[in-house]
C-alpha beads as a LAMMPS data file, in Angstrom:
LAMMPS data file: protein, C-alpha beads

93 atoms
92 bonds

1 atom types
1 bond types

-500.0 500.0 xlo xhi
-500.0 500.0 ylo yhi
-500.0 500.0 zlo zhi

Masses

1 110.0

Atoms # bond

1 1 1 341.764 24.215 -350.722
2 1 1 343.296 21.195 -349.038
3 1 1 341.596 17.960 -348.051
4 1 1 343.353 15.578 -345.693
5 1 1 342.761 11.854 -345.355
6 1 1 344.831 10.236 -342.598
7 1 1 344.642 6.551 -343.415
8 1 1 346.082 5.626 -340.024
9 1 1 342.855 6.939 -338.468
10 1 1 340.510 5.010 -340.762
11 1 1 339.214 1.724 -339.401
12 1 1 336.212 1.326 -341.719
13 1 1 334.724 2.558 -344.966
14 1 1 332.335 4.678 -342.900
15 1 1 335.320 6.375 -341.232
16 1 1 336.640 7.335 -344.673
17 1 1 333.298 8.704 -345.853
18 1 1 332.810 10.646 -342.605
19 1 1 336.227 12.275 -342.986
20 1 1 336.175 12.925 -346.730
21 1 1 332.550 13.917 -347.293
22 1 1 332.579 16.409 -344.428
23 1 1 335.630 18.155 -345.898
24 1 1 334.057 18.572 -349.349
25 1 1 330.748 19.551 -347.744
26 1 1 328.848 16.803 -349.499
27 1 1 325.045 16.952 -349.380
28 1 1 323.239 14.675 -346.910
29 1 1 321.994 12.513 -349.780
30 1 1 325.553 11.736 -351.033
31 1 1 326.023 7.981 -351.337
32 1 1 328.567 6.174 -349.196
33 1 1 329.961 3.853 -351.844
34 1 1 332.642 3.902 -354.531
35 1 1 330.234 4.668 -357.383
36 1 1 329.012 7.767 -355.568
37 1 1 332.620 8.749 -354.847
38 1 1 333.405 8.510 -358.568
39 1 1 330.427 10.733 -359.357
40 1 1 331.584 13.189 -356.718
41 1 1 335.277 13.307 -357.642
42 1 1 335.375 12.633 -361.379
43 1 1 332.036 13.998 -362.594
44 1 1 331.603 16.747 -360.009
45 1 1 328.939 19.382 -359.419
46 1 1 327.710 17.561 -356.314
47 1 1 329.581 18.974 -353.315
48 1 1 329.748 22.503 -351.949
49 1 1 333.552 22.316 -352.177
50 1 1 334.591 21.575 -355.750
51 1 1 338.085 21.527 -357.316
52 1 1 340.589 22.947 -357.517
53 1 1 341.844 21.265 -354.374
54 1 1 344.676 19.066 -353.177
55 1 1 343.983 15.753 -351.485
56 1 1 346.678 14.880 -348.960
57 1 1 346.717 11.160 -348.200
58 1 1 348.649 10.769 -344.973
59 1 1 350.027 7.507 -343.614
60 1 1 349.061 5.556 -346.724
61 1 1 351.341 2.701 -345.669
62 1 1 349.755 2.476 -342.230
63 1 1 346.144 1.773 -343.150
64 1 1 344.794 -1.242 -341.284
65 1 1 345.059 -4.424 -343.348
66 1 1 341.328 -4.978 -343.512
67 1 1 340.866 -1.605 -345.258
68 1 1 343.747 -1.751 -347.791
69 1 1 341.680 -3.065 -350.712
70 1 1 339.178 -0.231 -350.196
71 1 1 342.059 2.240 -349.810
72 1 1 343.569 1.228 -353.163
73 1 1 340.214 1.719 -354.891
74 1 1 339.786 5.165 -353.314
75 1 1 343.306 6.223 -354.308
76 1 1 342.596 5.084 -357.882
77 1 1 339.440 7.231 -357.912
78 1 1 341.411 10.226 -356.621
79 1 1 343.952 9.683 -359.423
80 1 1 341.157 9.397 -361.975
81 1 1 340.094 12.899 -360.908
82 1 1 343.624 14.067 -361.692
83 1 1 343.672 12.330 -365.103
84 1 1 340.305 13.837 -366.009
85 1 1 341.855 17.284 -365.412
86 1 1 339.329 18.253 -362.740
87 1 1 341.813 20.529 -360.967
88 1 1 342.639 17.904 -358.383
89 1 1 346.132 17.270 -357.078
90 1 1 346.915 14.194 -355.023
91 1 1 349.794 13.968 -352.547
92 1 1 350.539 10.608 -350.934
93 1 1 352.659 10.634 -347.825

Bonds

1 1 1 2
2 1 2 3
3 1 3 4
4 1 4 5
5 1 5 6
6 1 6 7
7 1 7 8
8 1 8 9
9 1 9 10
10 1 10 11
11 1 11 12
12 1 12 13
13 1 13 14
14 1 14 15
15 1 15 16
16 1 16 17
17 1 17 18
18 1 18 19
19 1 19 20
20 1 20 21
21 1 21 22
22 1 22 23
23 1 23 24
24 1 24 25
25 1 25 26
26 1 26 27
27 1 27 28
28 1 28 29
29 1 29 30
30 1 30 31
31 1 31 32
32 1 32 33
33 1 33 34
34 1 34 35
35 1 35 36
36 1 36 37
37 1 37 38
38 1 38 39
39 1 39 40
40 1 40 41
41 1 41 42
42 1 42 43
43 1 43 44
44 1 44 45
45 1 45 46
46 1 46 47
47 1 47 48
48 1 48 49
49 1 49 50
50 1 50 51
51 1 51 52
52 1 52 53
53 1 53 54
54 1 54 55
55 1 55 56
56 1 56 57
57 1 57 58
58 1 58 59
59 1 59 60
60 1 60 61
61 1 61 62
62 1 62 63
63 1 63 64
64 1 64 65
65 1 65 66
66 1 66 67
67 1 67 68
68 1 68 69
69 1 69 70
70 1 70 71
71 1 71 72
72 1 72 73
73 1 73 74
74 1 74 75
75 1 75 76
76 1 76 77
77 1 77 78
78 1 78 79
79 1 79 80
80 1 80 81
81 1 81 82
82 1 82 83
83 1 83 84
84 1 84 85
85 1 85 86
86 1 86 87
87 1 87 88
88 1 88 89
89 1 89 90
90 1 90 91
91 1 91 92
92 1 92 93
């Protein structure tokens, strides 16, 4: 399974959550904040699509400036999923 996040297309945190949560088939009640993302990625057993999967981060260097701090936090959470051996691979392009 492959999940794609094109950071060039993300103008807001809501854009990110719309793109990511739809791809992992998150439940309607899934939170739209970093704590909920940690629960979803690192802890698991929340979404219909669970690891193993690969997260492709496209255009990481082209994210709008106003979203870069959020982007760095999200990428750290993705990497935490890798470190916790959840079956997640992360590719940054």
